[in-house]
All heavy atoms as a GROMACS GRO file, in nm:
protein
  612
    1MET      N    1  -0.581   0.245   0.507
    1MET     CA    2  -0.468   0.198   0.426
    1MET      C    3  -0.370   0.318   0.418
    1MET      O    4  -0.420   0.431   0.388
    1MET     CB    5  -0.517   0.153   0.285
    1MET     CG    6  -0.405   0.098   0.202
    1MET     SD    7  -0.450   0.052   0.034
    1MET     CE    8  -0.603  -0.033   0.061
    2ILE      N    9  -0.248   0.291   0.435
    2ILE     CA   10  -0.147   0.397   0.430
    2ILE      C   11  -0.036   0.357   0.330
    2ILE      O   12   0.016   0.244   0.340
    2ILE     CB   13  -0.089   0.421   0.571
    2ILE    CG1   14  -0.193   0.458   0.668
    2ILE    CG2   15   0.023   0.521   0.568
    2ILE    CD1   16  -0.150   0.462   0.817
    3PHE      N   17  -0.002   0.453   0.246
    3PHE     CA   18   0.110   0.438   0.158
    3PHE      C   19   0.223   0.517   0.208
    3PHE      O   20   0.211   0.635   0.230
    3PHE     CB   21   0.071   0.488   0.015
    3PHE     CG   22  -0.021   0.397  -0.062
    3PHE    CD1   23  -0.161   0.396  -0.028
    3PHE    CD2   24   0.018   0.320  -0.164
    3PHE    CE1   25  -0.248   0.319  -0.094
    3PHE    CE2   26  -0.071   0.238  -0.231
    3PHE     CZ   27  -0.205   0.240  -0.197
    4GLU      N   28   0.345   0.452   0.223
    4GLU     CA   29   0.465   0.525   0.275
    4GLU      C   30   0.573   0.496   0.174
    4GLU      O   31   0.611   0.377   0.153
    4GLU     CB   32   0.503   0.475   0.407
    4GLU     CG   33   0.398   0.493   0.515
    4GLU     CD   34   0.432   0.426   0.651
    4GLU    OE1   35   0.419   0.304   0.657
    4GLU    OE2   36   0.484   0.492   0.739
    5TYR      N   37   0.628   0.602   0.117
    5TYR     CA   38   0.741   0.586   0.027
    5TYR      C   39   0.870   0.642   0.088
    5TYR      O   40   0.870   0.748   0.150
    5TYR     CB   41   0.716   0.661  -0.111
    5TYR     CG   42   0.832   0.648  -0.204
    5TYR    CD1   43   0.865   0.522  -0.255
    5TYR    CD2   44   0.905   0.760  -0.235
    5TYR    CE1   45   0.973   0.511  -0.342
    5TYR    CE2   46   1.014   0.748  -0.323
    5TYR     CZ   47   1.042   0.623  -0.380
    5TYR     OH   48   1.147   0.609  -0.463
    6TYR      N   49   0.976   0.567   0.081
    6TYR     CA   50   1.106   0.600   0.136
    6TYR      C   51   1.205   0.617   0.019
    6TYR      O   52   1.257   0.519  -0.032
    6TYR     CB   53   1.159   0.493   0.234
    6TYR     CG   54   1.057   0.464   0.342
    6TYR    CD1   55   0.956   0.371   0.338
    6TYR    CD2   56   1.065   0.544   0.458
    6TYR    CE1   57   0.863   0.349   0.441
    6TYR    CE2   58   0.972   0.528   0.565
    6TYR     CZ   59   0.877   0.432   0.555
    6TYR     OH   60   0.788   0.408   0.657
    7PRO      N   61   1.220   0.743  -0.022
    7PRO     CA   62   1.308   0.767  -0.140
    7PRO      C   63   1.455   0.726  -0.125
    7PRO      O   64   1.517   0.685  -0.221
    7PRO     CB   65   1.298   0.922  -0.165
    7PRO     CG   66   1.242   0.974  -0.042
    7PRO     CD   67   1.174   0.868   0.031
    8ASP      N   68   1.501   0.737  -0.002
    8ASP     CA   69   1.644   0.699   0.018
    8ASP      C   70   1.672   0.548  -0.006
    8ASP      O   71   1.784   0.513  -0.047
    8ASP     CB   72   1.689   0.734   0.160
    8ASP     CG   73   1.599   0.677   0.264
    8ASP    OD1   74   1.478   0.676   0.252
    8ASP    OD2   75   1.658   0.648   0.375
    9THR      N   76   1.569   0.466   0.010
    9THR     CA   77   1.588   0.324  -0.020
    9THR      C   78   1.496   0.276  -0.135
    9THR      O   79   1.501   0.158  -0.175
    9THR     CB   80   1.547   0.242   0.108
    9THR    OG1   81   1.415   0.267   0.141
    9THR    CG2   82   1.642   0.269   0.222
   10ASP      N   83   1.420   0.368  -0.191
   10ASP     CA   84   1.329   0.344  -0.299
   10ASP      C   85   1.235   0.220  -0.272
   10ASP      O   86   1.216   0.131  -0.345
   10ASP     CB   87   1.409   0.306  -0.436
   10ASP     CG   88   1.317   0.308  -0.555
   10ASP    OD1   89   1.208   0.363  -0.553
   10ASP    OD2   90   1.356   0.239  -0.657
   11MET      N   91   1.174   0.239  -0.146
   11MET     CA   92   1.088   0.132  -0.097
   11MET      C   93   0.950   0.190  -0.069
   11MET      O   94   0.938   0.299  -0.016
   11MET     CB   95   1.141   0.074   0.028
   11MET     CG   96   1.070  -0.056   0.071
   11MET     SD   97   0.935  -0.024   0.194
   11MET     CE   98   1.028   0.008   0.339
   12LEU      N   99   0.847   0.127  -0.119
   12LEU     CA  100   0.707   0.165  -0.095
   12LEU      C  101   0.646   0.060  -0.001
   12LEU      O  102   0.655  -0.057  -0.025
   12LEU     CB  103   0.629   0.171  -0.226
   12LEU     CG  104   0.479   0.195  -0.213
   12LEU    CD1  105   0.457   0.336  -0.160
   12LEU    CD2  106   0.404   0.173  -0.340
   13TYR      N  107   0.587   0.104   0.108
   13TYR     CA  108   0.520   0.022   0.203
   13TYR      C  109   0.374   0.053   0.202
   13TYR      O  110   0.335   0.170   0.224
   13TYR     CB  111   0.579   0.030   0.346
   13TYR     CG  112   0.533  -0.078   0.430
   13TYR    CD1  113   0.585  -0.207   0.421
   13TYR    CD2  114   0.430  -0.068   0.520
   13TYR    CE1  115   0.540  -0.317   0.503
   13TYR    CE2  116   0.382  -0.170   0.600
   13TYR     CZ  117   0.438  -0.292   0.584
   13TYR     OH  118   0.393  -0.399   0.665
   14ILE      N  119   0.290  -0.046   0.177
   14ILE     CA  120   0.144  -0.029   0.187
   14ILE      C  121   0.093  -0.099   0.314
   14ILE      O  122   0.097  -0.221   0.318
   14ILE     CB  123   0.080  -0.096   0.061
   14ILE    CG1  124   0.141  -0.031  -0.064
   14ILE    CG2  125  -0.070  -0.066   0.065
   14ILE    CD1  126   0.106  -0.105  -0.198
   15ARG      N  127   0.054  -0.019   0.401
   15ARG     CA  128   0.005  -0.076   0.531
   15ARG      C  129  -0.145  -0.091   0.518
   15ARG      O  130  -0.219  -0.001   0.495
   15ARG     CB  131   0.034   0.023   0.647
   15ARG     CG  132  -0.018  -0.028   0.782
   15ARG     CD  133   0.023   0.062   0.894
   15ARG     NE  134   0.165   0.091   0.898
   15ARG     CZ  135   0.260   0.007   0.945
   15ARG    NH1  136   0.228  -0.110   0.997
   15ARG    NH2  137   0.385   0.045   0.945
   16LEU      N  138  -0.189  -0.218   0.527
   16LEU     CA  139  -0.328  -0.253   0.506
   16LEU      C  140  -0.407  -0.248   0.637
   16LEU      O  141  -0.528  -0.226   0.635
   16LEU     CB  142  -0.343  -0.394   0.446
   16LEU     CG  143  -0.267  -0.404   0.310
   16LEU    CD1  144  -0.278  -0.551   0.263
   16LEU    CD2  145  -0.328  -0.314   0.207
   17ARG      N  146  -0.343  -0.276   0.749
   17ARG     CA  147  -0.411  -0.273   0.879
   17ARG      C  148  -0.298  -0.250   0.986
   17ARG      O  149  -0.181  -0.281   0.962
   17ARG     CB  150  -0.481  -0.400   0.909
   17ARG     CG  151  -0.399  -0.524   0.919
   17ARG     CD  152  -0.476  -0.650   0.960
   17ARG     NE  153  -0.586  -0.676   0.872
   17ARG     CZ  154  -0.706  -0.724   0.916
   17ARG    NH1  155  -0.723  -0.756   1.043
   17ARG    NH2  156  -0.804  -0.740   0.834
   18GLU      N  157  -0.338  -0.207   1.100
   18GLU     CA  158  -0.250  -0.190   1.212
   18GLU      C  159  -0.216  -0.327   1.269
   18GLU      O  160  -0.292  -0.420   1.261
   18GLU     CB  161  -0.312  -0.103   1.323
   18GLU     CG  162  -0.337   0.045   1.279
   18GLU     CD  163  -0.204   0.110   1.243
   18GLU    OE1  164  -0.100   0.097   1.315
   18GLU    OE2  165  -0.201   0.184   1.144
   19GLY      N  166  -0.094  -0.334   1.324
   19GLY     CA  167  -0.049  -0.461   1.383
   19GLY      C  168   0.098  -0.478   1.370
   19GLY      O  169   0.166  -0.401   1.299
   20GLU      N  170   0.148  -0.573   1.435
   20GLU     CA  171   0.294  -0.601   1.435
   20GLU      C  172   0.316  -0.717   1.346
   20GLU      O  173   0.250  -0.822   1.350
   20GLU     CB  174   0.336  -0.634   1.575
   20GLU     CG  175   0.484  -0.658   1.590
   20GLU     CD  176   0.529  -0.688   1.733
   20GLU    OE1  177   0.456  -0.641   1.822
   20GLU    OE2  178   0.630  -0.756   1.748
   21SER      N  179   0.417  -0.703   1.258
   21SER     CA  180   0.462  -0.810   1.167
   21SER      C  181   0.534  -0.916   1.245
   21SER      O  182   0.628  -0.885   1.315
   21SER     CB  183   0.546  -0.756   1.057
   21SER     OG  184   0.593  -0.865   0.973
   22VAL      N  185   0.488  -1.038   1.236
   22VAL     CA  186   0.559  -1.152   1.304
   22VAL      C  187   0.616  -1.248   1.199
   22VAL      O  188   0.698  -1.329   1.234
   22VAL     CB  189   0.469  -1.227   1.399
   22VAL    CG1  190   0.419  -1.134   1.514
   22VAL    CG2  191   0.349  -1.291   1.331
   23GLU      N  192   0.579  -1.230   1.071
   23GLU     CA  193   0.630  -1.318   0.971
   23GLU      C  194   0.620  -1.235   0.834
   23GLU      O  195   0.536  -1.157   0.809
   23GLU     CB  196   0.551  -1.445   0.954
   23GLU     CG  197   0.607  -1.540   0.858
   23GLU     CD  198   0.531  -1.676   0.862
   23GLU    OE1  199   0.456  -1.709   0.956
   23GLU    OE2  200   0.544  -1.742   0.749
   24SER      N  201   0.722  -1.258   0.757
   24SER     CA  202   0.729  -1.201   0.619
   24SER      C  203   0.761  -1.306   0.516
   24SER      O  204   0.832  -1.402   0.545
   24SER     CB  205   0.832  -1.092   0.617
   24SER     OG  206   0.809  -0.988   0.712
   25GLU      N  207   0.707  -1.280   0.398
   25GLU     CA  208   0.732  -1.377   0.290
   25GLU      C  209   0.752  -1.304   0.156
   25GLU      O  210   0.673  -1.218   0.122
   25GLU     CB  211   0.608  -1.472   0.270
   25GLU     CG  212   0.622  -1.567   0.160
   25GLU     CD  213   0.488  -1.650   0.140
   25GLU    OE1  214   0.388  -1.614   0.205
   25GLU    OE2  215   0.496  -1.741   0.062
   26GLU      N  216   0.865  -1.333   0.088
   26GLU     CA  217   0.887  -1.275  -0.037
   26GLU      C  218   0.802  -1.356  -0.142
   26GLU      O  219   0.831  -1.474  -0.162
   26GLU     CB  220   1.031  -1.273  -0.074
   26GLU     CG  221   1.066  -1.202  -0.205
   26GLU     CD  222   1.212  -1.185  -0.238
   26GLU    OE1  223   1.296  -1.245  -0.170
   26GLU    OE2  224   1.240  -1.102  -0.325
   27VAL      N  225   0.705  -1.291  -0.197
   27VAL     CA  226   0.607  -1.361  -0.288
   27VAL      C  227   0.650  -1.344  -0.431
   27VAL      O  228   0.598  -1.418  -0.517
   27VAL     CB  229   0.462  -1.316  -0.262
   27VAL    CG1  230   0.416  -1.353  -0.124
   27VAL    CG2  231   0.453  -1.163  -0.285
   28ALA      N  232   0.733  -1.248  -0.467
   28ALA     CA  233   0.792  -1.222  -0.593
   28ALA      C  234   0.917  -1.143  -0.573
   28ALA      O  235   0.934  -1.091  -0.465
   28ALA     CB  236   0.688  -1.153  -0.683
   29PRO      N  237   0.992  -1.138  -0.679
   29PRO     CA  238   1.117  -1.056  -0.661
   29PRO      C  239   1.081  -0.911  -0.620
   29PRO      O  240   0.996  -0.850  -0.677
   29PRO     CB  241   1.183  -1.060  -0.798
   29PRO     CG  242   1.139  -1.185  -0.861
   29PRO     CD  243   0.995  -1.202  -0.811
   30ASP      N  244   1.142  -0.867  -0.507
   30ASP     CA  245   1.122  -0.733  -0.452
   30ASP      C  246   0.987  -0.707  -0.392
   30ASP      O  247   0.954  -0.595  -0.355
   30ASP     CB  248   1.148  -0.626  -0.562
   30ASP     CG  249   1.290  -0.619  -0.605
   30ASP    OD1  250   1.381  -0.660  -0.530
   30ASP    OD2  251   1.314  -0.562  -0.720
   31ILE      N  252   0.904  -0.810  -0.374
   31ILE     CA  253   0.773  -0.798  -0.310
   31ILE      C  254   0.765  -0.888  -0.186
   31ILE      O  255   0.778  -1.006  -0.198
   31ILE     CB  256   0.655  -0.833  -0.406
   31ILE    CG1  257   0.670  -0.773  -0.543
   31ILE    CG2  258   0.515  -0.805  -0.342
   31ILE    CD1  259   0.659  -0.616  -0.542
   32VAL      N  260   0.748  -0.816  -0.072
   32VAL     CA  261   0.743  -0.887   0.054
   32VAL      C  262   0.615  -0.858   0.126
   32VAL      O  263   0.566  -0.744   0.136
   32VAL     CB  264   0.862  -0.843   0.143
   32VAL    CG1  265   0.851  -0.915   0.280
   32VAL    CG2  266   0.993  -0.870   0.085
   33VAL      N  267   0.546  -0.965   0.164
   33VAL     CA  268   0.416  -0.956   0.235
   33VAL      C  269   0.439  -0.980   0.381
   33VAL      O  270   0.506  -1.075   0.420
   33VAL     CB  271   0.312  -1.051   0.181
   33VAL    CG1  272   0.183  -1.049   0.259
   33VAL    CG2  273   0.290  -1.031   0.030
   34ASP      N  274   0.390  -0.895   0.469
   34ASP     CA  275   0.403  -0.903   0.616
   34ASP      C  276   0.269  -0.950   0.672
   34ASP      O  277   0.160  -0.910   0.634
   34ASP     CB  278   0.435  -0.768   0.678
   34ASP     CG  279   0.569  -0.718   0.647
   34ASP    OD1  280   0.660  -0.803   0.619
   34ASP    OD2  281   0.594  -0.596   0.645
   35TYR      N  282   0.285  -1.050   0.767
   35TYR     CA  283   0.166  -1.114   0.835
   35TYR      C  284   0.173  -1.079   0.986
   35TYR      O  285   0.283  -1.074   1.040
   35TYR     CB  286   0.172  -1.262   0.814
   35TYR     CG  287   0.166  -1.305   0.675
   35TYR    CD1  288   0.287  -1.325   0.600
   35TYR    CD2  289   0.047  -1.327   0.600
   35TYR    CE1  290   0.283  -1.365   0.464
   35TYR    CE2  291   0.043  -1.363   0.473
   35TYR     CZ  292   0.161  -1.388   0.403
   35TYR     OH  293   0.158  -1.424   0.270
   36ASP      N  294   0.051  -1.070   1.046
   36ASP     CA  295   0.045  -1.059   1.187
   36ASP      C  296   0.038  -1.195   1.261
   36ASP      O  297   0.046  -1.300   1.196
   36ASP     CB  298  -0.070  -0.964   1.234
   36ASP     CG  299  -0.206  -1.022   1.209
   36ASP    OD1  300  -0.218  -1.143   1.170
   36ASP    OD2  301  -0.306  -0.947   1.225
   37ALA      N  302   0.019  -1.195   1.388
   37ALA     CA  303   0.014  -1.323   1.464
   37ALA      C  304  -0.103  -1.408   1.426
   37ALA      O  305  -0.106  -1.525   1.457
   37ALA     CB  306   0.013  -1.293   1.616
   38HIS      N  307  -0.203  -1.355   1.362
   38HIS     CA  308  -0.325  -1.434   1.323
   38HIS      C  309  -0.317  -1.467   1.175
   38HIS      O  310  -0.414  -1.506   1.116
   38HIS     CB  311  -0.454  -1.348   1.352
   38HIS     CG  312  -0.470  -1.313   1.495
   38HIS    ND1  313  -0.500  -1.406   1.596
   38HIS    CD2  314  -0.439  -1.194   1.559
   38HIS    CE1  315  -0.506  -1.342   1.714
   38HIS    NE2  316  -0.468  -1.215   1.691
   39ASN      N  317  -0.196  -1.451   1.121
   39ASN     CA  318  -0.174  -1.483   0.975
   39ASN      C  319  -0.250  -1.396   0.876
   39ASN      O  320  -0.280  -1.436   0.766
   39ASN     CB  321  -0.202  -1.638   0.950
   39ASN     CG  322  -0.124  -1.684   0.830
   39ASN    OD1  323  -0.009  -1.642   0.804
   39ASN    ND2  324  -0.182  -1.774   0.752
   40ARG      N  325  -0.290  -1.278   0.922
   40ARG     CA  326  -0.354  -1.180   0.837
   40ARG      C  327  -0.247  -1.091   0.773
   40ARG      O  328  -0.152  -1.051   0.834
   40ARG     CB  329  -0.448  -1.090   0.916
   40ARG     CG  330  -0.560  -1.166   0.977
   40ARG     CD  331  -0.654  -1.073   1.058
   40ARG     NE  332  -0.578  -1.022   1.173
   40ARG     CZ  333  -0.631  -0.966   1.279
   40ARG    NH1  334  -0.754  -0.954   1.287
   40ARG    NH2  335  -0.548  -0.924   1.374
   41VAL      N  336  -0.270  -1.058   0.643
   41VAL     CA  337  -0.178  -0.968   0.576
   41VAL      C  338  -0.193  -0.822   0.634
   41VAL      O  339  -0.304  -0.777   0.640
   41VAL     CB  340  -0.206  -0.967   0.424
   41VAL    CG1  341  -0.114  -0.862   0.354
   41VAL    CG2  342  -0.183  -1.102   0.363
   42ILE      N  343  -0.084  -0.768   0.682
   42ILE     CA  344  -0.088  -0.634   0.737
   42ILE      C  345  -0.016  -0.534   0.650
   42ILE      O  346  -0.044  -0.413   0.665
   42ILE     CB  347  -0.040  -0.627   0.883
   42ILE    CG1  348   0.107  -0.667   0.890
   42ILE    CG2  349  -0.123  -0.713   0.969
   42ILE    CD1  350   0.170  -0.637   1.022
   43GLY      N  351   0.071  -0.577   0.561
   43GLY     CA  352   0.143  -0.487   0.476
   43GLY      C  353   0.212  -0.554   0.364
   43GLY      O  354   0.236  -0.672   0.359
   44ILE      N  355   0.241  -0.469   0.266
   44ILE     CA  356   0.315  -0.512   0.146
   44ILE      C  357   0.428  -0.420   0.122
   44ILE      O  358   0.412  -0.297   0.111
   44ILE     CB  359   0.215  -0.520   0.020
   44ILE    CG1  360   0.102  -0.607   0.043
   44ILE    CG2  361   0.298  -0.558  -0.106
   44ILE    CD1  362  -0.012  -0.586  -0.052
   45GLU      N  363   0.551  -0.472   0.109
   45GLU     CA  364   0.668  -0.394   0.087
   45GLU      C  365   0.710  -0.416  -0.057
   45GLU      O  366   0.732  -0.527  -0.104
   45GLU     CB  367   0.777  -0.437   0.182
   45GLU     CG  368   0.911  -0.373   0.166
   45GLU     CD  369   1.014  -0.416   0.267
   45GLU    OE1  370   0.981  -0.432   0.381
   45GLU    OE2  371   1.117  -0.443   0.219
   46ILE      N  372   0.736  -0.304  -0.124
   46ILE     CA  373   0.783  -0.310  -0.266
   46ILE      C  374   0.921  -0.249  -0.271
   46ILE      O  375   0.932  -0.133  -0.259
   46ILE     CB  376   0.686  -0.243  -0.366
   46ILE    CG1  377   0.546  -0.307  -0.349
   46ILE    CG2  378   0.738  -0.253  -0.509
   46ILE    CD1  379   0.439  -0.237  -0.433
   47GLU      N  380   1.020  -0.335  -0.280
   47GLU     CA  381   1.160  -0.280  -0.295
   47GLU      C  382   1.188  -0.238  -0.432
   47GLU      O  383   1.124  -0.292  -0.528
   47GLU     CB  384   1.252  -0.390  -0.246
   47GLU     CG  385   1.231  -0.435  -0.100
   47GLU     CD  386   1.304  -0.564  -0.061
   47GLU    OE1  387   1.358  -0.630  -0.145
   47GLU    OE2  388   1.297  -0.601   0.056
   48ASN      N  389   1.274  -0.144  -0.456
   48ASN     CA  390   1.310  -0.089  -0.589
   48ASN      C  391   1.176  -0.045  -0.653
   48ASN      O  392   1.150  -0.075  -0.775
   48ASN     CB  393   1.382  -0.194  -0.671
   48ASN     CG  394   1.508  -0.231  -0.602
   48ASN    OD1  395   1.594  -0.152  -0.572
   48ASN    ND2  396   1.522  -0.359  -0.584
   49ALA      N  397   1.092   0.024  -0.578
   49ALA     CA  398   0.957   0.056  -0.619
   49ALA      C  399   0.951   0.133  -0.750
   49ALA      O  400   0.866   0.105  -0.836
   49ALA     CB  401   0.888   0.140  -0.511
   50SER      N  402   1.043   0.226  -0.773
   50SER     CA  403   1.035   0.304  -0.896
   50SER      C  404   1.061   0.218  -1.020
   50SER      O  405   1.034   0.264  -1.129
   50SER     CB  406   1.136   0.421  -0.884
   50SER     OG  407   1.266   0.377  -0.878
   51GLN      N  408   1.123   0.105  -1.001
   51GLN     CA  409   1.144   0.016  -1.116
   51GLN      C  410   1.025  -0.073  -1.146
   51GLN      O  411   1.010  -0.129  -1.250
   51GLN     CB  412   1.266  -0.075  -1.088
   51GLN     CG  413   1.389   0.000  -1.069
   51GLN     CD  414   1.507  -0.103  -1.033
   51GLN    OE1  415   1.497  -0.215  -1.045
   51GLN    NE2  416   1.610  -0.041  -0.978
   52HIS      N  417   0.926  -0.079  -1.051
   52HIS     CA  418   0.811  -0.166  -1.069
   52HIS      C  419   0.680  -0.086  -1.094
   52HIS      O  420   0.589  -0.143  -1.156
   52HIS     CB  421   0.791  -0.252  -0.943
   52HIS     CG  422   0.908  -0.345  -0.922
   52HIS    ND1  423   0.928  -0.460  -0.996
   52HIS    CD2  424   1.007  -0.342  -0.826
   52HIS    CE1  425   1.035  -0.520  -0.952
   52HIS    NE2  426   1.079  -0.451  -0.849
   53ILE      N  427   0.671   0.031  -1.040
   53ILE     CA  428   0.544   0.108  -1.053
   53ILE      C  429   0.567   0.254  -1.078
   53ILE      O  430   0.677   0.301  -1.049
   53ILE     CB  431   0.456   0.092  -0.919
   53ILE    CG1  432   0.534   0.139  -0.798
   53ILE    CG2  433   0.405  -0.050  -0.903
   53ILE    CD1  434   0.460   0.131  -0.675
   54ASP      N  435   0.469   0.315  -1.131
   54ASP     CA  436   0.474   0.467  -1.159
   54ASP      C  437   0.438   0.534  -1.025
   54ASP      O  438   0.313   0.537  -0.992
   54ASP     CB  439   0.383   0.497  -1.272
   54ASP     CG  440   0.381   0.652  -1.300
   54ASP    OD1  441   0.459   0.725  -1.239
   54ASP    OD2  442   0.302   0.688  -1.390
   55LEU      N  443   0.528   0.592  -0.956
   55LEU     CA  444   0.504   0.657  -0.830
   55LEU      C  445   0.445   0.797  -0.849
   55LEU      O  446   0.409   0.860  -0.750
   55LEU     CB  447   0.626   0.663  -0.749
   55LEU     CG  448   0.684   0.526  -0.706
   55LEU    CD1  449   0.830   0.539  -0.650
   55LEU    CD2  450   0.588   0.457  -0.612
   56THR      N  451   0.431   0.850  -0.972
   56THR     CA  452   0.374   0.978  -0.994
   56THR      C  453   0.231   0.988  -1.009
   56THR      O  454   0.168   1.093  -1.020
   56THR     CB  455   0.450   1.042  -1.118
   56THR    OG1  456   0.409   0.973  -1.229
   56THR    CG2  457   0.596   1.050  -1.103
   57ASN      N  458   0.167   0.870  -1.014
   57ASN     CA  459   0.021   0.865  -1.041
   57ASN      C  460  -0.050   0.761  -0.954
   57ASN      O  461  -0.022   0.647  -0.961
   57ASN     CB  462  -0.003   0.828  -1.192
   57ASN     CG  463  -0.147   0.832  -1.223
   57ASN    OD1  464  -0.224   0.906  -1.170
   57ASN    ND2  465  -0.186   0.757  -1.325
   58ILE      N  466  -0.133   0.815  -0.860
   58ILE     CA  467  -0.213   0.725  -0.771
   58ILE      C  468  -0.359   0.763  -0.792
   58ILE      O  469  -0.397   0.877  -0.781
   58ILE     CB  470  -0.166   0.741  -0.626
   58ILE    CG1  471  -0.021   0.695  -0.605
   58ILE    CG2  472  -0.261   0.661  -0.535
   58ILE    CD1  473   0.031   0.727  -0.467
   59GLU      N  474  -0.437   0.657  -0.817
   59GLU     CA  475  -0.580   0.677  -0.835
   59GLU      C  476  -0.656   0.592  -0.742
   59GLU      O  477  -0.619   0.483  -0.708
   59GLU     CB  478  -0.625   0.639  -0.975
   59GLU     CG  479  -0.560   0.722  -1.089
   59GLU     CD  480  -0.603   0.683  -1.226
   59GLU    OE1  481  -0.710   0.630  -1.242
   59GLU    OE2  482  -0.527   0.707  -1.319
   60LEU      N  483  -0.775   0.651  -0.694
   60LEU     CA  484  -0.871   0.569  -0.616
   60LEU      C  485  -0.986   0.539  -0.704
   60LEU      O  486  -1.044   0.626  -0.768
   60LEU     CB  487  -0.918   0.654  -0.494
   60LEU     CG  488  -0.817   0.686  -0.385
   60LEU    CD1  489  -0.886   0.772  -0.284
   60LEU    CD2  490  -0.758   0.562  -0.329
   61ARG      N  491  -1.022   0.410  -0.712
   61ARG     CA  492  -1.138   0.368  -0.797
   61ARG      C  493  -1.229   0.277  -0.714
   61ARG      O  494  -1.183   0.186  -0.649
   61ARG     CB  495  -1.086   0.301  -0.922
   61ARG     CG  496  -1.007   0.381  -1.014
   61ARG     CD  497  -0.979   0.305  -1.136
   61ARG     NE  498  -0.896   0.389  -1.227
   61ARG     CZ  499  -0.854   0.344  -1.343
   61ARG    NH1  500  -0.884   0.235  -1.386
   61ARG    NH2  501  -0.776   0.434  -1.411
   62ALA      N  502  -1.357   0.300  -0.727
   62ALA     CA  503  -1.457   0.212  -0.675
   62ALA      C  504  -1.438   0.186  -0.524
   62ALA      O  505  -1.469   0.081  -0.477
   62ALA     CB  506  -1.463   0.080  -0.748
   63LEU      N  507  -1.392   0.291  -0.455
   63LEU     CA  508  -1.382   0.279  -0.307
   63LEU      C  509  -1.488   0.376  -0.242
   63LEU      O  510  -1.506   0.482  -0.297
   63LEU     CB  511  -1.246   0.320  -0.261
   63LEU     CG  512  -1.133   0.235  -0.306
   63LEU    CD1  513  -0.996   0.297  -0.264
   63LEU    CD2  514  -1.142   0.095  -0.248
   64PRO      N  515  -1.547   0.333  -0.136
   64PRO     CA  516  -1.641   0.426  -0.070
   64PRO      C  517  -1.585   0.556  -0.043
   64PRO      O  518  -1.651   0.664  -0.060
   64PRO     CB  519  -1.678   0.351   0.059
   64PRO     CG  520  -1.654   0.208   0.028
   64PRO     CD  521  -1.536   0.203  -0.065
   65LEU      N  522  -1.465   0.566   0.001
   65LEU     CA  523  -1.393   0.692   0.030
   65LEU      C  524  -1.392   0.774  -0.096
   65LEU      O  525  -1.409   0.895  -0.087
   65LEU     CB  526  -1.257   0.672   0.092
   65LEU     CG  527  -1.172   0.792   0.116
   65LEU    CD1  528  -1.246   0.881   0.223
   65LEU    CD2  529  -1.040   0.760   0.162
   66ALA      N  530  -1.349   0.714  -0.201
   66ALA     CA  531  -1.332   0.793  -0.331
   66ALA      C  532  -1.462   0.854  -0.370
   66ALA      O  533  -1.477   0.968  -0.409
   66ALA     CB  534  -1.280   0.706  -0.443
   67GLN      N  535  -1.576   0.777  -0.361
   67GLN     CA  536  -1.702   0.825  -0.394
   67GLN      C  537  -1.747   0.940  -0.299
   67GLN      O  538  -1.805   1.041  -0.336
   67GLN     CB  539  -1.807   0.719  -0.386
   67GLN     CG  540  -1.790   0.612  -0.497
   67GLN     CD  541  -1.792   0.667  -0.634
   67GLN    OE1  542  -1.872   0.761  -0.667
   67GLN    NE2  543  -1.698   0.630  -0.717
   68SER      N  544  -1.714   0.924  -0.173
   68SER     CA  545  -1.750   1.029  -0.071
   68SER      C  546  -1.676   1.163  -0.105
   68SER      O  547  -1.733   1.268  -0.098
   68SER     CB  548  -1.712   0.978   0.065
   68SER     OG  549  -1.732   1.080   0.161
   69LEU      N  550  -1.547   1.150  -0.135
   69LEU     CA  551  -1.466   1.275  -0.166
   69LEU      C  552  -1.517   1.335  -0.294
   69LEU      O  553  -1.527   1.458  -0.301
   69LEU     CB  554  -1.323   1.232  -0.188
   69LEU     CG  555  -1.240   1.193  -0.051
   69LEU    CD1  556  -1.109   1.141  -0.088
   69LEU    CD2  557  -1.238   1.309   0.041
   70LEU      N  558  -1.552   1.254  -0.392
   70LEU     CA  559  -1.609   1.314  -0.520
   70LEU      C  560  -1.737   1.390  -0.499
   70LEU      O  561  -1.759   1.493  -0.555
   70LEU     CB  562  -1.617   1.205  -0.624
   70LEU     CG  563  -1.491   1.150  -0.682
   70LEU    CD1  564  -1.518   1.037  -0.776
   70LEU    CD2  565  -1.412   1.260  -0.754
   71SER      N  566  -1.827   1.326  -0.418
   71SER     CA  567  -1.956   1.388  -0.398
   71SER      C  568  -1.946   1.517  -0.325
   71SER      O  569  -2.036   1.605  -0.342
   71SER     CB  570  -2.054   1.288  -0.330
   71SER     OG  571  -2.006   1.268  -0.192
   72GLU      N  572  -1.844   1.540  -0.240
   72GLU     CA  573  -1.825   1.665  -0.171
   72GLU      C  574  -1.789   1.776  -0.268
   72GLU      O  575  -1.814   1.894  -0.238
   72GLU     CB  576  -1.718   1.648  -0.066
   72GLU     CG  577  -1.761   1.561   0.048
   72GLU     CD  578  -1.651   1.543   0.152
   72GLU    OE1  579  -1.546   1.616   0.144
   72GLU    OE2  580  -1.665   1.452   0.240
   73HIS      N  581  -1.727   1.739  -0.384
   73HIS     CA  582  -1.665   1.845  -0.470
   73HIS      C  583  -1.751   1.859  -0.603
   73HIS      O  584  -1.719   1.948  -0.675
   73HIS     CB  585  -1.522   1.812  -0.499
   73HIS     CG  586  -1.442   1.812  -0.379
   73HIS    ND1  587  -1.406   1.924  -0.306
   73HIS    CD2  588  -1.378   1.712  -0.315
   73HIS    CE1  589  -1.335   1.899  -0.205
   73HIS    NE2  590  -1.316   1.766  -0.205
   74ILE      N  591  -1.850   1.778  -0.619
   74ILE     CA  592  -1.929   1.791  -0.745
   74ILE      C  593  -2.070   1.840  -0.703
   74ILE      O  594  -2.143   1.779  -0.627
   74ILE     CB  595  -1.941   1.650  -0.803
   74ILE    CG1  596  -1.802   1.602  -0.850
   74ILE    CG2  597  -2.028   1.660  -0.930
   74ILE    CD1  598  -1.802   1.457  -0.905
   75PRO      N  599  -2.106   1.958  -0.755
   75PRO     CA  600  -2.237   2.011  -0.730
   75PRO      C  601  -2.348   1.919  -0.781
   75PRO      O  602  -2.333   1.858  -0.890
   75PRO     CB  603  -2.239   2.146  -0.798
   75PRO     CG  604  -2.109   2.161  -0.861
   75PRO     CD  605  -2.027   2.038  -0.842
   76THR      N  606  -2.460   1.913  -0.705
   76THR     CA  607  -2.572   1.832  -0.749
   76THR      C  608  -2.679   1.912  -0.796
   76THR      O  609  -2.695   2.031  -0.778
   76THR     CB  610  -2.623   1.738  -0.630
   76THR    OG1  611  -2.646   1.828  -0.524
   76THR    CG2  612  -2.518   1.636  -0.595
   0.00000   0.00000   0.00000
């Protein structure tokens, strides 16, 4: 998963998987979901992102990667 923020347009793109978008759907104001040719969600675009979310704080919770990173830095 990749988070890409574009400050010049205040847009946050969350890429969930690799692939080419063949269809997009606005599911809520300023929220666009991109789909691939197999109708799988590949990304979420949040326009006017700073108005919708706090971009200064990102947390990982209950993800295997988060646990892995934590275990590397916490002595046992």
